[in-house]
N, C-alpha and C positions, 0 to 999 in steps of 0.2 A: 735473164730479164723476168721470165714468168715467176721464177722461184722468188725473186725479191719482192714482186708485187703481192705474192701469196702471204709472205710474212708481215708485210706493211698492213694489208687488209685484216689479217688475223689480230695484230696488236691493236688496230683501230677498233675491232669489235669487242675486244676484252676491255678497253678503255670505256666504250659506251655501257657495257654491262655493269662496270663498277660505278659509273656515274649514276645510272638508273637506280642501283641498289642503295646508294647513299641517299637519294632523293626520296625513295620509298620508305626508308628508315626514319628520315626526318619528318615526313607526313604522319607516320604511324606514331611517332613521339608526341607530335602536337595534337592529334587527335585524342590520344589517350589522356592527354593533360586536360582536354575540355570536354570529353565525353563522359557525362555522369554515370553511365552504366559500366564502364571500364575503368574507372579511376581506382588507383590503389588506395586502401584505407588508411595507411600509414607510410610515412616516408622520413628517413632520417637525413637525407640529402638537403643541402641548402639551395638546390635549384640546378637544373641543367644548364648547358652552355648556351641553349637557345633562349631561356628566360632571362639569363644573366645579361644577354646582349640587348635586351629590350629596355628602354627607359621605363623608370617607375611611373611617370606620367601617362605614358602610351598604354601600359597594362591597366592602369587605373581607369583610363577612358574606356578600354575594351570591357572591363568588368562591370562598368556602370550599365551595360545594355543586358546583364544577366537577371533572371529572376531568382527567387529565394532558393529553390531546389538546386539551380546550377552553381549559386554561390557556396552552398553547403558542399558540393562535390569539388569545386575548384580549391576550397580551403583544405582538402585532403591531399593536394598534390605534393606540396613541399612547405617548408617553413616561410619562404617569401610570399607564396600565394595565400597561405594561412593568415598572414599579417594584413595583407591587402584585402582579402575577402571578408575580414571581420571589421573593416573600418566603419566608423559611425556614419560617414557620409554616404557610403554605398548602401547601408541599411536603412538610412532615412529615405533614400531614393526608392528602395522597395517598399517601405512603409506606407508612403503617400500614394504609390502607384497600385498596390494591390489590396489595400485595405478599404478602398472606397466601394461601398455597397452598390451593385448594380453596373459597375463599369467594367468594360473589358480591359484587361491589362495591355498597356503599351509601354515599352521601354522609354524611360526618360533619362536623359543624361544628368550628371551632377550639376551642369550649368543650368538646366531647366528646373531642378529641384531648389536651387538657390534662390529663385525667384519668390518661392513660397516662404522660405526660412533662410536666414543668412547662414552662410558657412561657419561664421565664428560661434553662433548659438548652437549649432549642431555638434562642433567639436568640443564645446564646454561641457556637454553631458559625459558621464563617466563612460569608460570602455564597455562596449557591448549593451549600452542603453537602448538603442534603437532596434538592435536585434531582438532583445527581450521584449520590447514593447510590440514589435511586429508579431512575434509568436503569441504573446498574450492576447492580441486582438483577434488573430484569426483562429486560436483555440476556441474562443467564446462566440465566435461569429455564427449567428443562427441558432445559439443554444440558450436563449434567455427565458424559455418558458418552463424550465425545469422546477422553478419555485412554485408555479401553480399546480404542477403535477404532484407535488409533495403535500398538498393541502388536504387530499382525500386521506382520512383516518380510518384504520382498520378498527372494527369494534372488539375484535378478539385479542390483538395485541396492544392496542392504544398507540401504535406507531404508523407512520405514513404507509399505506398499502402499495404505493407505486415505487418503493425505494429501489428494487431490483431493476424495474423498467427504466428508471432514470439513469442508473449507473451504466446500464447497458447502452442506453441511448447516447449518453456523453462519452461512452467508450473509456470509462474510467478504469485504470489498471492500478496495481499496487506493486512497488518494487522495494527491495531491501538492499541497503548499502552497509557493507562491512568495513570497518577501519581497524587495520591491525596495529601493532605497537610501533612499527616503522612509519605510520602515517599513510600507508597505501591503501586506497579505497577500491573495493571490489563490488560493483552494482549488478544485481541480478534481477531480472523481471519475472514476475509471477509465472508459474508453471500451469496452475489450475485454480479455479475459484468455484466453490460450491454454496449456493444460497439455501437458506432455510427461512422460517417465518420471521425471525428477528435478527438473524446473524448471516455473515458470509465467512466461510472458511477458506483461507488462502494458503497455497502451498508454493514453495520455492525449491526447486531441485537444480543441483549443479555439482560439477566436478571441480570447480575452481575456489571453493571455499578455503580459507586459511584454517589452520589448527584452532580449535576453540580456545585453547589456553593462551593463544597469541592475539586474540581479539580484543581490541580496547573499546570499540563503541559499535552499536548497531543503530541504524536509522531506517524507520519505516515511512515511506512516502506514497501518498496517492498521486497518480500521474494521468494528464490528459495530454496525450501526444498531438503535435500539429500534423495537419493533413499534407505533408510534403514528402517528396522522395529524397532519401538520405542514405548515403552509403555506410554510415556508422551504424553499429548496433542499437545504440540509444538515440533515437530520434529526439529532435528538440521538442519541447513542449513546457507545460506548466506543472510544477511539482509542489505538493503541499505536504509539510510534516506532520505525520500523525503521532508518532512515538519515537522517543530516543531512549535507548538502553546504554548506560555508561557502566562497562564491566571492570573498570580499573579501580581496585581498591574496595569494591562493594562485597556484600555477602555473597558466598557461593550460591549458585542456583539450586533449586529443589528438584531432586529426582522423584518423578511422578510414576515412573513405570519403566519396564524393559522387557525384552524378549531375547532370543538367542543371537540377534544381530545388532540391535541398536538399544540404546537407553535414551529416556525422554527427559529433558530438563525444562523447568518451567522458569520464564522470566516474566516479571510483572511489568506492564499488565497484558496478559493474554497472549504470550508468545511461547511456543514450544520449539526447542532445539533438539534435533535428533543427532546423536553421536554415536559413530561406529563403536561397538563393544571392544575393549582391549586396546583402544588408542583414542586420541583426542581429536580426530579428524570429523568435520561436520558432514552429515549426510543430507540434511534437509532442514527446512524452517517451516513451521505451521502457526498461523496467526488466526485468532477468532475476533472478528470485528462486529461490534453491536450496531444495529441499524440507527440507534438514536443520533441524529444529526451526522451520520456517516458521510452523506453526500457533501455536506457543508466542510467537514473536517478533511475530506479527500481533495477538495478543489479550491477552497477559499483561503487556505493558509499560504505560506511562502516555503521556499525550500529549507530555511533555517528557522522559522518561527511557525508554530502550530496555529490552527484557527482559534481565535479567542471566542469561546462559547459565551453568548450573552446571559447575564445573570437573570434569573427569573424574578418577576415583581412578586415581593411577599404578598402571601394571601393573609387577610385579616378578617375576622369574624368576632364582632363584640358580643353577639348573642350567645354563641356556643362556648360555654366554659371549658370543653375538652377539644378545642380546635387543634387539628393535627394529630389526634390520637385514634381517629376512626375513619372509615370511608375509604380505606386503601384497597387497591386491586392488584393482584400479582399474576403475570404470565411467566411461567417457569418451564424449563425443558432441560433434559439431558440428552446429549446427541453427539455424533461425530459428523464427518463431512457427508456421509451417504445414508445414515441411519439416525432416526429419532427413537430413543429408547423410552422416553417418557415426555409428555407435554401436557400441561393443564393450566387452567385458568381459576383463580381463587379470588372471590369478591368479598366485600364487607370485612376486611380484616381490621382489627382494632387493638387497642391496648389501654387497659385501666391505669390509672395514676399510680396505684400501688405496685404496678409491675415495671415502673420506671426504675431501673437499678444499674449501678456502675455506668452512669451517664449514657444509658441506651434504652430506647424504646423497643420493647418486645412485641413481635407480631407472631402469633401462633398460627401457623398454616395447616399443618397436619399434626394431630395429637396421637401419641402412641396408645392412649387409653380409649380411642374411638375407632374400632376396627372399620366402621363404615367409611372413614376417611382414608384408609390405607389404599395405596395404588400399586398394581402390579407393573412391572418394568419389562418391556418387550425386548427379547433378545439378551445376549450376554454382552456386558458393558466392555468397550474396548475402543482403542484409536487405531484407525487403519492409516498406513504410511506407505509410500512408494518412491522409488528413485527410478532412474533410467532403466535399470536392469533387475532391480530387487524390490520386494514388497513384503508387507506383512501386517500384523495386528497385535498392538501391545495391550494386554487385558488390564482390567481394573482401573482404567482411566478414560475420561472423555471430556467433552465441553459442557460447561453449565452455563446457561443463559437466564437471566432473569430481568424482568421489567417491572418495576414498582410504579403504579399510577397513584397520584394524590386523590383527594376527595372530589376534585373537579376533573379527573381523568387526564391530568397531564403527566408526562414522565417525570418521575421523581428520583429514582435510583435505578440505573441501568448498568448491567455487568454481563460481560461474556468472557470467560476465562477457563483454562484447563483445570480439572481437578482429578483426584485420585481417591480410590477407595481404600480405607485402612482397616484391618482386622481389629475388632474391639476386643480389649483384654478383660473387660468387666463382664462378669456373669450376668446373663439375662434373667430378669425377674418376670418375664411374660410367659404365660402357659399357652398363648394363642398360636405361637410359631415355634417349631423345633428346627433350628438351624443355626448356622454361623452368623453373628452379628458384625456389621461394618458400619463405618461412619464416614462422612465427608465434612471437611471444615474449610471455610474460606473467610478471610477478613481483609478489609482495607481501610482507609481513613474515614469512609462514610458509614460503614457497617460490617456485618459479619453474617455468615450463614451456617447453620448446623443441620445436618441430615443424619438419619439412621436408617439402615437397610438391613434386612435379613435375607439369607440365601437359603431357599428351600431345595434340597438336593432332589427330592422325589419329582419336583415339578421343573427342576433346572431353570430357576426364575428367581429374580430379586423381587422383594416388596418394599415399598417405600413406607415406613412406619412412623417417621417423625421428620418434621421440617419446621425449623424456627427462623426467623429473620430478626436481626437486631440492628436497629438504625439509630446512629449517634443522636443524642439530644441537640447537640450543636447544629447538625444539618436540619432537624426539625424546627428548632427556634428560629433559625435564619430564614426557613422557607415560609413559616406561618406567623412570624413575629410573636412567638410565645416565649415563656421563661421557664420552661421545665427543668 
């Protein structure tokens, strides 16, 4: 008798332990599904047995009580939750409850939201419309005074003096998206950004880049991320297209320098690609972004269309017969992310009518025949680079930034681009300097730049001996309403 009761109680205890274990496992599964801190980022399953057993109407009712951060987390559980959590009706509910200024968030059901707007008109919007509208509104909530901060102009550069302050205040970042020939996109957020007087140099380091010869397109976006908790690496926010580089069928990029580990390729406008030597794998990207309307270009465009820069009102002067040929001002610098090799301001630049040749207006900034204008360059010119484990400096290449102001001190021609020094093959006719002669050339659709430098071995220093700008007459005529 005693032996029989012992076996009975033992079997009963084992059954209770199994029941409690099943209940605990079920509770853990449900809590993981709705806990935003422990939710898995990706799931290929179509849903657990628990979620399959719940009707869609009941799940939809439950999700209508969640805020934006919780919806983003729930959308990562599985495909079924992803479809439900991105419904226009749910995000309209979040939109009207969380975007009212000064109101404390209270969950509203979809039935309550329908009192404000009919369900039919909500669903008529494209998929993701209210989700996008919600993030657009909260991104710019309380950030409407940045335009006033940009009204203060620096007398040295002619550009807004608070550009860096505004960018940091808006928490603007830049990301690069690489599309390979199979159509697969890889998006990398910036690793570092270094500001100077007129530019910001942005770095992207990663080990997930595809091979360079397999890249079809590059896109550079300015990003203002939404202040929400999100389990995915790329938080929702507003993206503005700055530049697009189509590498399919275009001319090969220009090699501007190399060292023992990497070689640097230049893509127009202003992008450096670092390639590991001996192979086509990408090591890093570096972009030089000019401050002129950088804030507007980084936040006011869309993900597929860049910001449309407003056209300047043409300046007209009926009294001055040489309108558009004098009164220019130039801010010019050679730099990398951490060092400024040369920076200067040049005023009262002009061009006589007889020097308008080849449809270009010539502005002589530094003349090789006037030694008083020659400028020493600090340090040895080079571009510093780094990855997660390696770093170095590629010599004889750097960033060139120029800002040309017109006669009323408005930005007229702004450029920030990587350049490289080339050894001159022509014999020098100058007896003032005994050393190797170098030159730097740059050109685009609006103008070109020509520089001459000499390397003095005894001083271990470059001297800038010649600097000439050529601005197209088409740009001058359009800006000043002239007919040169």
